[in-house]
N, C-alpha and C positions, 0 to 999 in steps of 0.2 A: 590207665584210668586215674583220674585225679581224686585224691581222698579229701573228704570234708572234715572240718574241725568244728567244735562247738566253741562259741564265744559268748561271754557274758557282758552285756552293755550296762553300765551304771551299777556295778555290783555294790550292794549295801545301801543303795538309794531306793526311794519309793518307786522309781521308774525302771527298776531292774528288769531285764529280760534276756532270754537266751536266744541265740540264732545259730543255725548250722550253715556253714559256708566254706568255700574253698579258700577264701581270703577276703581282704577288704582294702579299700584305698580311699583317700580323701580326694574329692572332686569339687572344687570351688567351696561352697558353703555346706557341702554334704559329705557324709561318709557312706560309701556304697559297699554292700556285702555281695559277694558273687557266688553263683552256683553254676552248674552245667545243665543245659536243657537236654531234651531227648535226642537232639541231633549232634550233641557233643560240643555245642557252642557255649562260650562263657556269657552269662546273663546276670543282670542285677536282680537279686532276690529281695533285697531290702535297702531302701535309701532313707537315711535319717539326717536331720539337720545337725551339723557338727556342734552348734551352740547348745544343743540339748544333751550332748554326750559328755559325761564327766570322765568315764573310764571305759576301756575295752580290754578285756582279759581273755586270753585263750585258755580253755580248760585242758587239763592233761589228757592225752589220748590213751 
């Protein structure tokens, strides 16, 4: 089983938010955060425009 991690997007900014995901990647103008669905497939759980992201930080597990 793949473990999830907590990430903080824009830490210290007004738009700060947490997301739980197995990982993330840049896809064109977006940053996609991934999770695993009920069938075990990797799926995008959050897509955010890269221009709106100042920082992405993984919280300690």
